Backbone as a chain_set.jsonl record, in Angstrom:
{"seq": "XXXXXXXXXXXXXXXXXXXXXXXXXXXXXXXXXXXXXXXXXXXXXXXXXXXXXXXXXXXXXXXXXXXXXXXXXXXXXXXXXXXXXXXXXXXXXXXXXXXXXXXXXXXXXXXXXXXXXXXXXXXXXXXXXXXXXXXXXXXXXXXXXXXXXXXXXXXXXXXXXXXXXXXXXXXXXXXXXXXXXXXXXXXXXXXXXXXXXX", "coords": {"N": [[21.091, 6.852, -0.732], [19.039, 4.163, -0.063], [18.549, 1.343, -1.726], [17.722, -1.252, -1.526], [16.996, -3.832, 0.905], [18.213, -6.591, 2.753], [17.806, -9.284, 4.944], [17.323, -10.847, 8.2], [13.936, -11.201, 9.082], [12.608, -9.56, 11.665], [10.191, -8.769, 12.832], [6.713, -8.414, 11.944], [4.351, -6.065, 11.183], [1.111, -4.493, 10.69], [1.469, -2.477, 8.851], [4.155, -2.325, 8.421], [7.467, -3.815, 8.451], [10.179, -5.144, 10.376], [13.44, -5.376, 9.52], [16.489, -6.961, 9.98], [19.583, -5.668, 9.34], [22.902, -6.005, 9.07], [23.108, -6.051, 11.868], [21.465, -4.01, 12.605], [18.147, -3.057, 13.166], [15.859, -2.317, 10.765], [13.018, -0.386, 10.218], [10.598, -0.915, 7.898], [8.215, 0.438, 5.882], [5.362, -0.878, 4.274], [3.046, -2.289, 1.832], [0.104, -4.298, 2.581], [0.089, -6.561, 0.878], [2.777, -6.82, 0.123], [3.968, -7.223, 2.636], [2.889, -9.677, 3.196], [4.485, -11.408, 1.825], [6.647, -11.857, 3.36], [8.273, -13.663, 6.049], [8.368, -14.088, 9.474], [11.439, -14.429, 11.203], [12.738, -15.524, 9.088], [14.899, -15.088, 6.192], [14.563, -12.102, 4.324], [13.943, -10.04, 1.459], [13.655, -6.745, 0.26], [12.876, -4.338, -2.191], [13.641, -0.934, -1.882], [12.735, 2.472, -0.952], [14.012, 5.454, 0.175], [12.712, 8.053, 1.971], [13.357, 11.311, 2.615], [12.813, 13.712, 5.024], [12.543, 16.894, 6.745], [12.24, 16.297, 9.448], [12.392, 13.56, 9.608], [13.457, 10.245, 8.574], [12.298, 7.971, 6.403], [11.713, 4.667, 5.503], [10.533, 2.899, 2.758], [9.173, -0.127, 1.6], [9.143, -2.627, -1.04], [7.815, -5.332, -2.992], [9.053, -5.778, -5.405], [11.161, -4.279, -7.991], [9.561, -2.993, -9.841], [7.241, -2.092, -8.484], [8.464, -0.269, -6.793], [9.385, 1.644, -8.63], [6.952, 2.615, -9.611], [6.026, 3.791, -7.286], [7.903, 5.898, -6.948], [7.232, 7.297, -9.246], [4.593, 8.083, -8.718], [5.082, 9.894, -6.698], [5.916, 12.12, -8.069], [3.744, 13.562, -8.743], [1.983, 16.443, -7.935], [0.571, 16.872, -4.761], [0.512, 14.27, -4.001], [1.86, 12.395, -1.517], [4.319, 10.32, 0.214], [2.82, 8.497, 1.885], [0.287, 8.463, 0.664], [1.003, 7.539, -1.838], [1.883, 4.981, -1.182], [-0.505, 3.949, -0.191], [-1.953, 3.946, -2.549], [-0.676, 1.908, -3.982], [-1.361, -0.121, -2.305], [-4.078, -0.423, -2.623], [-4.448, -0.636, -5.392], [-3.158, -2.932, -7.67], [-0.034, -3.142, -9.551], [-0.591, -3.557, -12.392], [-3.324, -2.862, -12.569], [-3.198, -0.197, -11.765], [-1.545, 0.953, -13.771], [-3.178, 0.473, -15.992], [-5.408, 2.011, -15.329], [-4.324, 4.565, -15.467], [-3.455, 4.764, -18.149], [-5.823, 4.315, -19.572], [-7.482, 6.245, -18.653], [-9.133, 5.797, -16.351], [-10.8, 7.161, -14.189], [-12.558, 6.622, -12.085], [-11.557, 4.266, -11.028], [-9.087, 5.112, -9.978], [-9.967, 6.843, -7.976], [-10.73, 5.13, -6.011], [-8.781, 4.951, -4.194], [-8.005, 6.011, -0.949], [-8.2, 9.455, -0.237], [-7.693, 10.33, -2.798], [-9.285, 12.283, -4.997], [-11.582, 13.166, -7.72], [-10.339, 15.386, -9.102], [-7.602, 15.193, -8.439], [-7.131, 12.656, -9.432], [-7.514, 13.106, -12.161], [-5.323, 14.779, -12.609], [-3.262, 12.978, -12.1], [-3.607, 11.206, -14.253], [-3.11, 12.932, -16.461], [-0.433, 13.64, -15.996], [0.95, 11.238, -15.787], [0.191, 9.26, -17.647], [1.621, 8.993, -20.041], [3.966, 8.055, -19.144], [3.927, 5.481, -18.312], [3.748, 1.997, -19.216], [1.261, 0.377, -21.167], [-0.659, -2.141, -19.656], [-1.267, -5.74, -19.966], [-4.267, -7.691, -20.807], [-6.934, -7.46, -18.4], [-6.593, -9.408, -15.453], [-8.331, -12.33, -14.25], [-9.956, -12.048, -11.216], [-8.65, -13.523, -8.324], [-9.949, -15.583, -5.821], [-9.231, -15.85, -2.544], [-8.921, -17.876, 0.414], [-9.657, -16.497, 3.466], [-7.705, -16.226, 6.424], [-7.516, -16.611, 9.976], [-8.69, -14.662, 12.795], [-10.792, -11.695, 13.31], [-9.117, -8.545, 13.601], [-9.605, -5.98, 14.822], [-8.671, -3.673, 16.352], [-5.953, -3.543, 15.674], [-6.027, -3.082, 12.912], [-7.4, -0.668, 12.778], [-5.514, 0.94, 14.06], [-3.444, 0.792, 12.198], [-4.606, 2.142, 10.021], [-4.959, 4.685, 11.116], [-2.294, 5.273, 11.415], [-1.672, 5.609, 8.763], [-2.747, 8.031, 8.337], [-5.49, 8.531, 8.572], [-8.467, 9.805, 10.179], [-9.594, 8.74, 13.437], [-12.362, 7.957, 13.852], [-13.596, 7.626, 11.164], [-11.863, 5.588, 10.367], [-12.444, 3.512, 12.148], [-15.104, 3.027, 11.433], [-14.781, 2.139, 8.801], [-13.332, -0.218, 9.195], [-15.16, -1.689, 10.711], [-17.163, -2.034, 8.801], [-15.761, -3.599, 6.985], [-15.338, -5.86, 8.544], [-17.965, -6.689, 8.874], [-18.532, -7.553, 6.357], [-16.655, -9.562, 5.924], [-16.14, -11.518, 8.208], [-14.274, -13.393, 9.118], [-11.859, -12.678, 8.044], [-8.3, -12.134, 7.664], [-5.92, -9.825, 9.197], [-4.497, -8.35, 7.227], [-6.122, -8.587, 4.961], [-8.429, -7.352, 5.907], [-7.42, -4.767, 6.229], [-6.864, -3.999, 3.595], [-9.469, -4.111, 2.517], [-10.757, -2.191, 4.098], [-9.318, 0.093, 3.359], [-10.138, 0.277, 0.715], [-12.855, 0.81, 1.134], [-12.726, 3.296, 2.411], [-11.719, 4.757, 0.348], [-13.854, 4.963, -1.377], [-15.501, 6.779, -0.22]], "CA": [[19.864, 6.166, -1.147], [18.99, 2.736, 0.242], [17.707, 0.821, -2.806], [17.167, -2.551, -1.137], [17.477, -4.382, 2.169], [18.102, -8.042, 2.886], [18.203, -9.722, 6.267], [16.314, -11.588, 8.951], [12.723, -10.45, 9.405], [12.443, -9.638, 13.118], [8.771, -8.657, 13.163], [5.85, -7.953, 10.857], [3.146, -5.395, 11.639], [0.107, -4.339, 9.633], [1.915, -1.538, 7.823], [5.611, -2.292, 8.324], [8.235, -4.956, 8.954], [11.51, -4.787, 10.851], [14.422, -6.268, 8.907], [17.816, -6.743, 10.569], [20.638, -5.563, 8.338], [24.17, -5.674, 9.723], [22.907, -5.84, 13.291], [20.551, -2.889, 12.817], [16.775, -3.349, 12.764], [15.29, -1.238, 9.972], [11.566, -0.415, 10.053], [10.298, -0.683, 6.484], [6.774, 0.529, 5.644], [5.013, -1.586, 3.045], [1.633, -2.626, 1.655], [-0.236, -5.626, 3.107], [0.485, -7.606, -0.071], [4.229, -6.987, 0.23], [4.258, -7.817, 3.947], [2.459, -11.076, 3.166], [5.539, -12.223, 1.216], [7.705, -12.035, 4.358], [8.026, -14.601, 7.14], [9.164, -13.741, 10.654], [12.503, -15.377, 11.506], [13.383, -15.967, 7.854], [15.515, -14.029, 5.398], [13.67, -11.407, 3.412], [14.543, -8.953, 0.669], [12.703, -5.771, -0.249], [13.339, -3.14, -2.873], [13.259, 0.138, -0.959], [12.882, 3.889, -1.275], [14.214, 6.241, 1.391], [12.13, 9.392, 1.855], [14.005, 12.185, 3.591], [12.109, 14.943, 5.381], [13.284, 17.669, 7.744], [12.172, 15.702, 10.782], [12.329, 12.094, 9.587], [13.963, 9.395, 7.489], [11.335, 6.876, 6.357], [12.047, 3.66, 4.498], [9.375, 2.211, 2.207], [9.62, -1.361, 0.957], [8.311, -3.14, -2.123], [8.12, -6.716, -3.353], [9.94, -5.8, -6.575], [11.593, -2.972, -8.489], [8.447, -2.38, -10.574], [6.422, -1.348, -7.534], [9.245, 0.89, -6.319], [9.397, 2.657, -9.676], [5.629, 3.233, -9.619], [6.004, 4.634, -6.086], [8.641, 7.121, -7.277], [6.46, 7.997, -10.27], [3.454, 8.708, -8.046], [5.57, 11.028, -5.902], [6.158, 13.275, -8.927], [2.476, 14.27, -8.912], [1.71, 17.372, -6.837], [-0.566, 16.442, -3.941], [0.69, 12.876, -3.58], [3.02, 12.174, -0.675], [4.691, 8.914, 0.355], [1.755, 7.677, 2.457], [-0.756, 8.278, -0.334], [1.573, 6.691, -2.888], [1.859, 3.607, -0.675], [-1.912, 3.55, -0.143], [-2.349, 3.663, -3.936], [-0.168, 0.58, -4.318], [-2.052, -1.1, -1.459], [-5.423, -0.615, -3.158], [-4.372, -1.001, -6.808], [-1.931, -3.638, -8.049], [0.641, -2.395, -10.618], [-1.289, -3.618, -13.681], [-4.562, -2.077, -12.466], [-2.818, 1.221, -11.712], [-1.105, 1.379, -15.109], [-4.343, 0.468, -16.877], [-6.243, 3.166, -14.972], [-3.668, 5.776, -15.958], [-3.437, 4.771, -19.612], [-7.183, 4.327, -20.108], [-8.213, 7.342, -17.991], [-10.177, 5.233, -15.492], [-10.82, 8.041, -13.019], [-13.284, 5.961, -11.0], [-10.633, 3.302, -10.413], [-8.094, 5.85, -9.192], [-10.582, 7.45, -6.796], [-10.914, 4.116, -4.967], [-7.697, 5.14, -3.22], [-8.336, 7.047, 0.035], [-7.511, 10.724, -0.402], [-7.619, 10.727, -4.203], [-10.572, 12.685, -5.552], [-11.592, 13.27, -9.186], [-9.369, 16.356, -9.622], [-6.258, 14.633, -8.311], [-7.077, 11.53, -10.36], [-7.316, 13.69, -13.491], [-3.939, 15.247, -12.664], [-2.428, 11.779, -12.213], [-3.71, 10.717, -15.634], [-2.444, 13.884, -17.344], [1.004, 13.678, -15.784], [1.617, 9.929, -15.758], [-0.258, 8.278, -18.634], [2.658, 8.791, -21.051], [5.185, 7.56, -18.497], [3.758, 4.073, -17.961], [3.394, 1.113, -20.322], [-0.071, -0.226, -21.049], [-0.584, -3.547, -19.239], [-2.031, -6.7, -20.753], [-5.678, -7.798, -20.423], [-7.2, -7.543, -16.959], [-6.659, -10.783, -14.985], [-9.505, -12.742, -13.493], [-9.644, -11.907, -9.783], [-8.578, -14.783, -7.595], [-10.591, -15.531, -4.512], [-8.454, -16.639, -1.593], [-9.579, -18.097, 1.7], [-9.093, -15.666, 4.531], [-7.331, -17.006, 7.603], [-7.367, -15.837, 11.208], [-9.864, -13.929, 13.265], [-10.776, -10.235, 13.151], [-8.135, -7.828, 14.423], [-10.12, -4.618, 14.646], [-7.826, -2.62, 16.928], [-4.71, -3.455, 14.913], [-6.296, -2.495, 11.604], [-7.705, 0.75, 13.029], [-4.234, 1.586, 14.355], [-2.71, 0.907, 10.937], [-5.247, 3.199, 9.229], [-4.604, 5.955, 11.758], [-0.889, 5.48, 11.06], [-1.631, 6.073, 7.37], [-3.213, 9.41, 8.301], [-6.951, 8.668, 8.62], [-9.035, 10.076, 11.499], [-9.965, 7.51, 14.135], [-13.759, 7.54, 13.651], [-13.774, 7.004, 9.848], [-11.093, 4.348, 10.317], [-13.218, 2.505, 12.871], [-16.285, 2.698, 10.638], [-14.342, 1.361, 7.646], [-12.966, -1.551, 9.669], [-16.402, -2.362, 11.092], [-17.824, -2.437, 7.551], [-14.976, -4.711, 6.437], [-15.612, -7.028, 9.388], [-19.331, -7.132, 8.603], [-18.527, -8.249, 5.066], [-15.781, -10.745, 5.986], [-15.876, -11.637, 9.645], [-13.136, -14.267, 9.41], [-10.688, -12.245, 7.279], [-7.109, -11.806, 8.456], [-5.709, -8.387, 9.351], [-4.08, -7.745, 5.962], [-7.305, -8.504, 4.105], [-9.288, -6.31, 6.472], [-6.816, -3.472, 5.953], [-7.08, -3.716, 2.173], [-10.906, -3.848, 2.335], [-11.074, -0.912, 4.739], [-8.749, 1.128, 2.508], [-11.026, 0.407, -0.429], [-14.074, 1.466, 1.601], [-12.429, 4.713, 2.649], [-11.497, 5.383, -0.945], [-15.12, 5.204, -2.063], [-16.268, 7.819, 0.466]], "C": [[19.981, 4.689, -0.826], [18.031, 2.106, -0.764], [17.15, -0.564, -2.519], [17.715, -2.949, 0.219], [17.276, -5.89, 2.146], [18.57, -8.431, 4.28], [17.097, -10.504, 6.938], [15.126, -10.683, 9.272], [12.449, -10.631, 10.896], [10.982, -9.584, 13.524], [8.015, -8.129, 11.947], [4.599, -7.341, 11.474], [2.15, -5.29, 10.503], [0.577, -3.408, 8.524], [3.432, -1.462, 7.691], [6.219, -3.615, 8.795], [9.569, -4.424, 9.455], [12.482, -5.834, 10.322], [15.794, -5.939, 9.481], [18.876, -6.781, 9.482], [21.921, -5.136, 9.046], [24.025, -5.367, 11.195], [21.984, -4.688, 13.628], [19.162, -3.266, 12.32], [16.172, -2.155, 12.042], [13.78, -1.415, 9.85], [11.263, -0.018, 8.608], [8.782, -0.687, 6.301], [6.443, -0.097, 4.298], [3.524, -1.867, 2.989], [1.358, -3.999, 2.268], [0.213, -6.757, 2.187], [1.983, -7.871, -0.006], [4.598, -7.65, 1.55], [3.896, -9.297, 3.982], [3.513, -11.98, 2.547], [6.664, -12.523, 2.206], [7.288, -13.041, 5.422], [8.948, -14.252, 8.299], [10.191, -14.841, 10.927], [13.219, -15.904, 10.279], [14.017, -14.775, 7.147], [14.485, -13.408, 4.464], [14.427, -10.338, 2.654], [13.438, -8.052, 0.143], [13.436, -4.706, -1.049], [12.844, -1.969, -2.034], [13.443, 1.527, -1.557], [12.992, 4.638, 0.045], [13.678, 7.654, 1.152], [12.681, 10.25, 2.993], [13.181, 13.45, 3.783], [12.92, 15.66, 6.46], [13.341, 16.973, 9.09], [12.147, 14.175, 10.774], [13.043, 11.488, 8.389], [13.05, 8.173, 7.479], [11.654, 5.959, 5.195], [10.772, 2.939, 4.063], [9.862, 1.001, 1.411], [8.617, -1.898, -0.045], [8.76, -4.546, -2.502], [9.079, -6.784, -4.536], [10.249, -4.374, -7.029], [10.458, -2.242, -9.204], [7.584, -1.534, -9.641], [7.163, -0.118, -7.022], [9.249, 2.006, -7.361], [8.049, 3.367, -9.771], [5.478, 4.179, -8.427], [6.701, 5.972, -6.369], [7.865, 7.96, -8.29], [5.281, 8.742, -9.646], [3.886, 9.943, -7.261], [5.829, 12.267, -6.746], [4.892, 14.099, -9.138], [2.229, 15.162, -7.697], [0.468, 16.913, -6.079], [-0.477, 15.005, -3.487], [1.997, 12.754, -2.806], [3.301, 10.683, -0.552], [3.57, 8.021, 0.881], [0.647, 7.416, 1.434], [-0.261, 7.391, -1.481], [1.539, 5.225, -2.453], [0.427, 3.085, -0.606], [-2.426, 3.207, -1.542], [-1.91, 2.266, -4.336], [-0.803, -0.512, -3.461], [-3.427, -1.43, -2.035], [-5.393, -1.138, -4.592], [-3.064, -1.737, -7.106], [-1.316, -2.909, -9.252], [-0.085, -2.4, -11.962], [-2.56, -2.774, -13.673], [-4.255, -0.589, -12.469], [-2.402, 1.712, -13.089], [-2.283, 1.46, -16.075], [-5.228, 1.694, -16.612], [-5.641, 4.46, -15.505], [-3.747, 5.868, -17.478], [-4.835, 4.945, -20.199], [-8.091, 5.356, -19.428], [-9.379, 6.827, -17.139], [-10.194, 5.996, -14.167], [-11.488, 7.354, -11.828], [-12.398, 4.957, -10.271], [-9.637, 4.008, -9.513], [-8.694, 6.431, -7.917], [-10.975, 6.415, -5.745], [-9.863, 4.263, -3.874], [-8.084, 6.252, -2.251], [-7.519, 8.318, -0.192], [-7.395, 11.198, -1.834], [-9.023, 11.009, -4.717], [-10.478, 12.808, -7.065], [-10.539, 14.226, -9.756], [-7.946, 15.808, -9.566], [-6.091, 13.447, -9.264], [-6.836, 12.021, -11.787], [-5.869, 14.159, -13.662], [-2.985, 14.064, -12.827], [-2.417, 11.263, -13.652], [-2.924, 11.629, -16.577], [-0.922, 13.793, -17.237], [1.697, 12.33, -15.965], [1.27, 8.992, -16.913], [0.798, 7.99, -19.699], [3.951, 8.234, -20.467], [5.091, 6.094, -18.09], [3.385, 3.28, -19.208], [2.007, 0.546, -20.09], [0.077, -1.693, -20.671], [-1.381, -4.44, -20.175], [-3.482, -6.719, -20.305], [-5.834, -7.953, -18.921], [-7.29, -8.996, -16.529], [-7.961, -11.068, -14.265], [-9.142, -12.721, -12.023], [-9.666, -13.261, -9.113], [-9.193, -14.608, -6.224], [-9.817, -16.439, -3.573], [-9.196, -16.788, -0.28], [-8.894, -17.259, 2.767], [-8.815, -16.518, 5.748], [-7.208, -16.082, 8.806], [-8.621, -15.074, 11.559], [-9.726, -12.434, 13.064], [-9.764, -9.582, 14.093], [-8.434, -6.334, 14.326], [-9.149, -3.544, 15.124], [-6.543, -2.433, 16.125], [-4.929, -2.753, 13.584], [-6.63, -1.01, 11.745], [-6.409, 1.513, 13.278], [-3.423, 1.796, 13.079], [-3.28, 2.025, 10.065], [-4.929, 4.578, 9.796], [-3.153, 6.296, 11.435], [-0.714, 5.967, 9.629], [-2.215, 7.475, 7.221], [-4.717, 9.611, 8.351], [-7.411, 9.0, 10.038], [-9.56, 8.781, 12.118], [-11.382, 7.049, 13.797], [-14.007, 6.943, 12.262], [-13.03, 5.672, 9.715], [-11.864, 3.214, 10.989], [-14.433, 2.063, 12.056], [-15.914, 1.832, 9.441], [-13.997, -0.072, 8.049], [-14.21, -2.34, 10.064], [-17.158, -2.846, 9.851], [-17.103, -3.629, 6.931], [-15.243, -5.991, 7.217], [-17.009, -7.584, 9.12], [-19.394, -7.938, 7.315], [-17.726, -9.54, 5.109], [-15.309, -10.934, 7.426], [-14.632, -12.444, 9.971], [-11.86, -13.859, 8.685], [-9.508, -11.952, 8.194], [-6.878, -10.294, 8.416], [-5.337, -7.714, 8.039], [-5.259, -7.573, 5.016], [-8.244, -7.412, 4.593], [-8.743, -4.923, 6.156], [-7.052, -3.072, 4.504], [-8.551, -3.345, 1.917], [-11.283, -2.484, 2.917], [-10.527, 0.255, 3.917], [-9.642, 1.364, 1.289], [-12.314, 1.126, -0.056], [-13.848, 2.947, 1.831], [-12.25, 5.455, 1.336], [-12.785, 5.706, -1.679], [-15.897, 6.355, -1.452], [-15.814, 9.21, 0.038]], "O": [[20.922, 4.031, -1.269], [16.821, 2.312, -0.668], [16.215, -1.01, -3.184], [18.768, -2.468, 0.638], [16.299, -6.396, 1.593], [19.609, -7.962, 4.745], [16.065, -10.791, 6.332], [15.302, -9.536, 9.683], [12.1, -11.725, 11.338], [10.571, -10.275, 14.456], [8.583, -7.495, 11.058], [3.869, -8.013, 12.202], [2.322, -5.927, 9.463], [0.136, -3.533, 7.381], [3.947, -0.633, 6.941], [5.56, -4.42, 9.452], [10.033, -3.375, 9.01], [12.368, -7.021, 10.631], [16.216, -4.783, 9.472], [19.048, -7.787, 8.794], [22.006, -4.022, 9.562], [24.739, -4.515, 11.724], [21.74, -4.41, 14.802], [19.008, -3.737, 11.193], [15.992, -1.095, 12.641], [13.31, -2.471, 9.426], [11.625, 1.07, 8.158], [8.133, -1.705, 6.539], [7.143, 0.118, 3.309], [2.818, -1.703, 3.984], [2.288, -4.784, 2.455], [0.667, -7.798, 2.662], [2.413, -9.023, -0.073], [5.447, -8.541, 1.581], [4.515, -10.078, 4.704], [3.453, -13.197, 2.718], [7.535, -13.347, 1.927], [6.099, -13.247, 5.666], [10.161, -14.135, 8.126], [9.868, -16.028, 10.89], [14.195, -16.646, 10.398], [13.721, -13.619, 7.45], [13.647, -14.102, 3.889], [15.421, -9.797, 3.138], [12.417, -8.526, -0.355], [14.492, -4.228, -0.636], [11.726, -2.015, -1.522], [14.188, 1.73, -2.516], [12.154, 4.469, 0.932], [14.13, 8.357, 0.248], [12.491, 9.947, 4.171], [12.888, 14.167, 2.826], [13.863, 15.099, 7.017], [14.349, 17.04, 9.794], [11.909, 13.556, 11.811], [13.211, 12.122, 7.347], [13.03, 7.414, 8.448], [11.84, 6.4, 4.061], [10.024, 2.43, 4.897], [10.828, 1.085, 0.652], [7.413, -1.667, 0.068], [9.928, -4.903, -2.352], [9.838, -7.745, -4.66], [9.682, -3.403, -6.527], [10.397, -1.013, -9.178], [7.237, -0.398, -9.966], [6.568, 0.944, -6.838], [9.13, 3.181, -7.014], [7.998, 4.578, -9.986], [4.872, 5.243, -8.548], [6.163, 7.039, -6.07], [7.845, 9.188, -8.201], [5.005, 9.888, -9.998], [3.142, 10.92, -7.171], [5.951, 13.363, -6.199], [4.958, 15.214, -9.655], [2.261, 14.69, -6.561], [-0.559, 16.603, -6.682], [-1.29, 14.556, -2.679], [3.083, 12.972, -3.342], [2.597, 9.868, -1.149], [3.382, 6.91, 0.385], [0.128, 6.303, 1.339], [-1.021, 6.591, -2.026], [1.212, 4.34, -3.244], [0.168, 1.923, -0.921], [-3.233, 2.292, -1.705], [-2.673, 1.522, -4.954], [-0.791, -1.685, -3.835], [-3.888, -2.568, -1.949], [-6.209, -1.98, -4.967], [-1.983, -1.22, -6.824], [-2.008, -2.132, -9.91], [-0.187, -1.358, -12.609], [-2.848, -2.062, -14.634], [-4.965, 0.195, -13.101], [-2.852, 2.768, -13.534], [-2.38, 2.392, -16.873], [-5.728, 2.328, -17.541], [-6.367, 5.35, -15.945], [-4.065, 6.923, -18.027], [-5.012, 5.639, -21.201], [-9.309, 5.338, -19.604], [-10.484, 7.366, -17.205], [-9.667, 5.527, -13.158], [-11.032, 7.492, -10.693], [-12.477, 4.816, -9.051], [-9.372, 3.551, -8.401], [-8.018, 6.507, -6.891], [-11.5, 6.779, -4.693], [-10.035, 3.76, -2.764], [-8.457, 7.34, -2.691], [-6.296, 8.263, -0.322], [-7.036, 12.351, -2.074], [-9.844, 10.102, -4.856], [-9.413, 12.581, -7.638], [-9.914, 13.922, -10.772], [-7.181, 15.94, -10.521], [-5.018, 13.26, -9.838], [-6.053, 11.43, -12.531], [-5.265, 13.965, -14.717], [-2.022, 14.133, -13.591], [-1.366, 10.927, -14.197], [-2.153, 11.143, -17.404], [-0.211, 13.86, -18.24], [2.891, 12.279, -16.26], [1.987, 8.017, -17.14], [0.872, 6.872, -20.209], [4.91, 7.973, -21.193], [6.057, 5.526, -17.582], [2.784, 3.815, -20.139], [1.622, 0.266, -18.955], [0.853, -2.417, -21.296], [-2.082, -3.958, -21.065], [-3.898, -5.872, -19.516], [-4.965, -8.512, -18.252], [-8.0, -9.768, -17.173], [-8.61, -10.164, -13.738], [-8.136, -13.307, -11.621], [-10.589, -14.051, -9.31], [-8.976, -13.598, -5.555], [-9.755, -17.651, -3.778], [-10.0, -15.934, 0.093], [-7.676, -17.324, 2.932], [-9.585, -17.421, 6.075], [-6.841, -14.915, 8.67], [-9.5, -14.868, 10.722], [-8.657, -11.953, 12.686], [-9.584, -10.014, 15.231], [-7.634, -5.546, 13.823], [-8.841, -2.61, 14.384], [-6.094, -1.306, 15.917], [-4.115, -1.926, 13.171], [-6.197, -0.192, 10.934], [-6.23, 2.616, 12.761], [-2.794, 2.839, 12.897], [-2.525, 2.771, 9.44], [-4.664, 5.521, 9.05], [-2.817, 7.459, 11.208], [0.259, 6.65, 9.31], [-2.191, 8.05, 6.133], [-5.191, 10.736, 8.192], [-6.811, 8.527, 11.003], [-9.924, 7.845, 11.407], [-11.589, 5.875, 13.489], [-14.574, 5.854, 12.17], [-13.496, 4.75, 9.044], [-11.93, 2.1, 10.469], [-14.751, 0.875, 11.994], [-16.64, 0.898, 9.1], [-14.325, -1.021, 7.338], [-14.302, -3.534, 9.779], [-17.725, -3.939, 9.853], [-17.736, -4.551, 6.417], [-15.361, -7.07, 6.637], [-17.215, -8.797, 9.137], [-20.185, -8.872, 7.182], [-18.06, -10.504, 4.422], [-14.199, -10.541, 7.788], [-13.997, -12.207, 10.999], [-10.879, -14.602, 8.699], [-9.686, -11.571, 9.351], [-7.56, -9.574, 7.686], [-5.812, -6.613, 7.761], [-5.385, -6.546, 4.349], [-8.788, -6.644, 3.799], [-9.507, -4.008, 5.852], [-7.402, -1.926, 4.224], [-8.842, -2.391, 1.196], [-12.033, -1.723, 2.305], [-11.185, 1.287, 3.789], [-9.871, 2.504, 0.885], [-12.815, 1.95, -0.821], [-14.696, 3.767, 1.479], [-12.586, 6.634, 1.225], [-12.817, 6.615, -2.509], [-16.837, 6.865, -2.062], [-16.352, 10.209, 0.517]]}, "num_chains": 1, "name": "protein.A"}
């Protein structure tokens, strides 16, 4: 089990970063918010979870241990795989996710692409007693988006998360229409939210 990685950040994509550890470049999949904490050419540290499948070894990275624990918790629910668990953490911050589980906010959970009402109900039933209730909801901060639209990159990232090309393109186009000057990470988060509502 690889529980964390620390090293020089060689590159940062829309859904992953490559971190050099002991001369080996490790591809670590992460949410846009986590990737935003890294800087290319600088040292970075991520809490990680290694998911082993018959045909792959995939490393998922998180800004802190709390997010990693929520990731592992989500994986205990039937119907939620690593990609959907990561998408959940991309759309919902830890406090929002815990609040949705504790307070049975099904509508909030179904904002995540791939999570419908039945799966959301299952998540609440199985996880509400395993998470602590968060404090009061924070006031949303509005940040200035930087950089121009990166449609092709965001579409590629969504396809990499398992979405069909056409819905991915439509979601990105809608995100661009709403925030034409947003950077790629913001567009990805917005597009994920749009896909989750459909």
